C-alpha positions as CSV (number, residue, x, y, z in Angstrom):
1,X,-33.5,53.8,-64.4
2,X,-34.7,52.3,-67.6
3,X,-32.6,50.1,-69.8
4,X,-31.9,52.8,-72.4
5,X,-31.2,55.5,-69.8
6,X,-28.8,53.1,-68.0
7,X,-27.0,52.6,-71.3
8,X,-26.6,56.3,-71.6
9,X,-25.3,56.5,-68.0
10,X,-22.7,53.9,-68.7
11,X,-21.5,55.7,-71.8
12,X,-21.1,58.9,-69.8
13,X,-19.2,57.0,-67.1
14,X,-16.8,55.6,-69.7
15,X,-16.1,59.1,-71.0
16,X,-15.7,60.6,-67.6
17,X,-13.4,57.9,-66.2
18,X,-11.5,56.7,-69.3
19,X,-11.1,53.2,-67.8
20,X,-8.0,51.2,-68.6
21,X,-9.0,48.1,-70.6
22,X,-6.3,45.4,-70.8
23,X,-6.6,43.5,-74.1
24,X,-5.0,40.2,-74.9
25,X,-6.3,39.9,-78.4
26,X,-5.5,38.6,-81.9
27,X,-3.3,40.1,-84.5
28,X,-6.2,40.6,-87.0
29,X,-8.1,43.0,-84.8
30,X,-5.7,44.6,-82.3
31,X,-5.6,47.9,-84.1
32,X,-9.4,48.0,-84.7
33,X,-10.3,47.2,-81.1
34,X,-7.8,49.6,-79.7
35,X,-9.2,52.4,-81.8
36,X,-12.8,51.4,-80.9
37,X,-11.9,51.7,-77.2
38,X,-10.2,55.0,-77.7
39,X,-13.2,56.3,-79.7
40,X,-15.7,55.5,-77.1
41,X,-13.6,57.0,-74.4
42,X,-11.7,54.1,-72.8
43,X,-7.9,53.7,-72.5
44,X,-6.7,50.4,-74.2
45,X,-3.6,48.5,-73.3
46,X,-2.4,45.7,-75.5
47,X,-0.2,43.5,-73.3
48,X,0.0,39.7,-73.8
49,X,3.4,38.6,-72.4
50,X,3.5,36.2,-69.4
51,X,5.9,38.6,-67.7
52,X,3.6,41.6,-67.8
53,X,0.1,40.5,-68.4
54,X,-0.7,39.3,-64.8
55,X,0.6,42.5,-63.3
56,X,-1.6,44.6,-65.6
57,X,-4.6,42.4,-65.1
58,X,-4.5,43.0,-61.4
59,X,-4.9,46.8,-61.7
60,X,-6.8,47.3,-65.0
61,X,-10.4,48.3,-65.0
62,X,-11.2,45.2,-66.9
63,X,-9.4,42.4,-68.9
64,X,-10.4,41.2,-72.3
65,X,-9.1,37.8,-73.6
66,X,-9.5,36.9,-77.2
67,X,-8.1,33.5,-78.5
68,X,-8.3,34.3,-82.2
69,X,-4.6,33.8,-83.1
70,X,-3.4,32.3,-79.8
71,X,0.1,30.9,-79.5
72,X,1.4,28.6,-76.7
73,X,3.2,31.6,-75.1
74,X,0.1,33.7,-75.2
75,X,-2.0,30.9,-73.8
76,X,0.3,30.8,-70.8
77,X,0.0,34.5,-70.4
78,X,-3.8,34.3,-70.7
79,X,-4.0,31.7,-67.9
80,X,-1.8,33.8,-65.7
81,X,-3.7,37.0,-66.4
82,X,-7.1,35.6,-65.9
83,X,-6.1,34.0,-62.7
84,X,-4.6,37.3,-61.5
85,X,-7.8,39.2,-62.5
86,X,-10.0,36.7,-60.7
87,X,-7.9,36.9,-57.5
88,X,-7.9,40.7,-57.6
89,X,-11.6,40.9,-58.1
90,X,-11.2,42.5,-61.6
91,X,-13.9,41.8,-64.2
92,X,-12.8,40.0,-67.4
93,X,-14.4,39.0,-70.7
94,X,-13.7,35.9,-72.8
95,X,-14.0,35.9,-76.6
96,X,-13.8,32.2,-77.6
97,X,-12.9,32.7,-81.3
98,X,-13.3,29.5,-83.4
99,X,-13.7,27.4,-80.2
100,X,-15.0,24.0,-81.2
101,X,-13.4,24.1,-84.6
102,X,-9.9,23.9,-83.3
103,X,-8.6,21.6,-80.5
104,X,-5.9,23.8,-78.8
105,X,-8.0,26.8,-78.3
106,X,-11.0,24.8,-77.3
107,X,-9.0,23.2,-74.5
108,X,-7.6,26.6,-73.5
109,X,-11.0,28.3,-73.4
110,X,-12.3,25.6,-71.1
111,X,-9.3,26.0,-68.8
112,X,-9.8,29.8,-68.7
113,X,-13.4,29.3,-67.6
114,X,-11.9,28.1,-64.3
115,X,-10.9,31.7,-63.6
116,X,-14.5,32.8,-63.7
117,X,-15.0,35.3,-66.6
118,X,-17.6,38.0,-66.0
119,X,-18.8,37.8,-69.6
120,X,-18.4,35.3,-72.4
121,X,-19.2,36.7,-75.9
122,X,-19.2,34.7,-79.1
123,X,-21.1,33.8,-82.2
124,X,-23.7,31.0,-82.0
125,X,-21.4,28.2,-83.0
126,X,-18.7,29.2,-80.6
127,X,-21.1,29.5,-77.7
128,X,-22.7,26.1,-78.5
129,X,-19.3,24.5,-78.7
130,X,-18.2,26.0,-75.3
131,X,-21.5,24.8,-73.8
132,X,-20.8,21.3,-75.1
133,X,-23.7,21.3,-77.6
134,X,-21.8,21.6,-80.9
135,X,-18.5,21.2,-82.8
136,X,-18.0,24.8,-83.8
137,X,-18.6,26.8,-86.9
138,X,-16.7,27.3,-90.2
139,X,-13.5,28.8,-88.8
140,X,-14.5,32.1,-87.2
141,X,-17.9,32.1,-88.9
142,X,-21.0,30.8,-87.3
143,X,-23.0,28.0,-88.9
144,X,-25.8,28.3,-86.3
145,X,-28.4,31.0,-85.5
146,X,-28.2,33.0,-82.3
147,X,-31.7,31.7,-81.5
148,X,-30.5,28.1,-81.7
149,X,-27.7,28.9,-79.3
150,X,-29.8,30.5,-76.6
151,X,-30.5,27.3,-74.7
152,X,-26.8,26.5,-74.6
153,X,-26.0,30.0,-73.6
154,X,-28.4,29.7,-70.6
155,X,-26.8,26.5,-69.5
156,X,-23.3,27.9,-70.0
157,X,-24.2,30.9,-67.9
158,X,-25.6,28.7,-65.1
159,X,-22.5,26.5,-65.1
160,X,-19.9,29.2,-65.2
161,X,-21.6,32.1,-63.4
162,X,-20.8,34.3,-66.4
163,X,-23.1,36.5,-68.5
164,X,-23.2,34.9,-71.9
165,X,-23.6,36.9,-75.1
166,X,-24.6,35.3,-78.4
167,X,-23.9,37.7,-81.3
168,X,-26.1,37.6,-84.4
169,X,-28.7,39.6,-86.3
170,X,-30.3,39.7,-82.9
171,X,-27.9,39.5,-79.9
172,X,-29.0,37.5,-76.9
173,X,-27.6,38.2,-73.5
174,X,-28.3,36.0,-70.5
175,X,-27.1,35.4,-67.0
176,X,-29.1,32.2,-66.8
177,X,-32.1,33.9,-65.1
178,X,-32.5,37.1,-67.1
179,X,-32.3,37.3,-70.9
180,X,-32.2,40.4,-73.1
181,X,-32.4,40.8,-76.9
182,X,-30.6,43.6,-78.7
183,X,-32.0,44.0,-82.3
184,X,-29.7,46.6,-83.7
185,X,-27.1,46.4,-86.4
186,X,-27.0,46.0,-90.2
187,X,-26.6,43.2,-92.7
188,X,-23.3,44.7,-93.9
189,X,-21.6,44.3,-90.5
190,X,-20.6,40.6,-90.9
191,X,-18.5,41.6,-94.0
192,X,-16.2,43.6,-91.7
193,X,-13.6,41.5,-89.9
194,X,-13.3,41.8,-86.2
195,X,-16.6,43.5,-85.3
196,X,-17.4,40.6,-82.9
197,X,-14.0,41.1,-81.3
198,X,-14.8,44.8,-81.2
199,X,-18.0,44.0,-79.3
200,X,-16.0,42.1,-76.7
201,X,-13.5,44.9,-76.3
202,X,-16.4,47.3,-75.7
203,X,-17.8,44.9,-73.1
204,X,-14.4,45.4,-71.4
205,X,-15.1,49.1,-71.3
206,X,-18.6,48.7,-69.9
207,X,-17.5,46.1,-67.3
208,X,-15.0,48.6,-66.0
209,X,-17.7,51.2,-65.0
210,X,-20.8,49.1,-64.6
211,X,-21.2,46.9,-61.5
212,X,-23.7,44.4,-63.1
213,X,-22.1,42.4,-65.9
214,X,-25.5,41.6,-67.4
215,X,-26.2,45.3,-68.0
216,X,-22.6,45.9,-69.0
217,X,-22.9,43.4,-71.8
218,X,-26.3,44.8,-72.9
219,X,-24.9,48.3,-73.1
220,X,-21.8,47.3,-75.1
221,X,-24.0,45.4,-77.7
222,X,-26.3,48.4,-77.9
223,X,-23.4,50.8,-78.6
224,X,-22.0,48.7,-81.5
225,X,-25.4,47.8,-82.9
226,X,-26.7,51.4,-82.8
227,X,-23.5,52.7,-84.4
228,X,-23.4,50.0,-87.0
229,X,-27.0,50.6,-87.9
230,X,-26.6,54.4,-88.2
231,X,-23.4,54.4,-90.1
232,X,-24.4,51.6,-92.6
233,X,-27.1,54.0,-94.0
234,X,-24.5,56.3,-95.5
235,X,-21.3,54.3,-95.8
236,X,-19.9,53.2,-99.2
237,X,-19.2,49.6,-98.4
238,X,-17.6,47.2,-95.8
239,X,-14.1,48.9,-95.9
240,X,-15.5,52.3,-95.2
241,X,-18.0,50.9,-92.7
242,X,-15.1,49.7,-90.4
243,X,-13.7,53.3,-90.4
244,X,-17.2,54.8,-90.0
245,X,-18.0,52.6,-87.0
246,X,-14.9,54.0,-85.2
247,X,-16.0,57.5,-86.0
248,X,-19.5,56.6,-84.9
249,X,-18.4,55.4,-81.6
250,X,-16.6,58.7,-81.0
251,X,-19.8,60.7,-81.9
252,X,-22.2,58.3,-80.2
253,X,-24.6,60.2,-77.9
254,X,-27.4,59.5,-75.5
255,X,-29.8,60.8,-78.1
256,X,-28.6,58.2,-80.7
257,X,-29.2,55.5,-78.1
258,X,-32.6,56.7,-77.1
259,X,-33.7,57.1,-80.8
260,X,-32.3,53.8,-82.2
261,X,-31.7,51.2,-79.5
262,X,-34.1,48.2,-79.6
263,X,-33.8,46.2,-76.4
264,X,-36.2,43.6,-75.0
265,X,-35.8,42.0,-71.6
266,X,-37.6,39.0,-70.1
267,X,-37.2,36.3,-67.5
268,X,-35.5,33.2,-68.8
269,X,-37.8,30.3,-69.6
270,X,-36.3,26.9,-68.9
């Protein structure tokens, strides 16, 4: 099955199975990411208490951990939930928001790596900081290019065993051996808060139905990139683009993917 066809098959599997995606995310994006998951066909649960999160993590189709507005109590819950997911063999994704720029979350993200995430997705500065090659960006915004972060992403993938996704005008996805580029999206998308977090949430949905985290990550980035690219052509501006992307995920079809997706794959050169 080709890369575009497999993305279509994963989309169909999400809609057929409606996987439960456990989200421990930040207050800025909780509503957006829940709606994005519902729109694409998944079933979101937003549970972040230490008492409940480990229990849900053991049975959910996938867990998504986003440290964007993390508190000490949530940090405790994230450690417990990721440990529970790892022990139960459940896939989980880490979104290291503003790692490198702030000390508490940087320490937390590195501790969470011990519980073996399936996928790590961040912007270039976040990935470089997590790889020990930079000090982070400007808050949640990257000050580095996705191309500049690729070497760090490869090293991070090899060190952690996770698939690493670097978001940018071109998204890079690597497992340390294979690398893919997804060149979809639109220049308006960075003006909508939380679309990177939405990408990680969608990775949760694809992880729940796709056995290979490398392809799961590619497919999620394709879905968001294709929808963003299509909807940006007719939207009125960033505010409506956010809403239109949710609608676009609901109406996303295999034909849209086949007509619009731009994916290149190659062996990693080290």
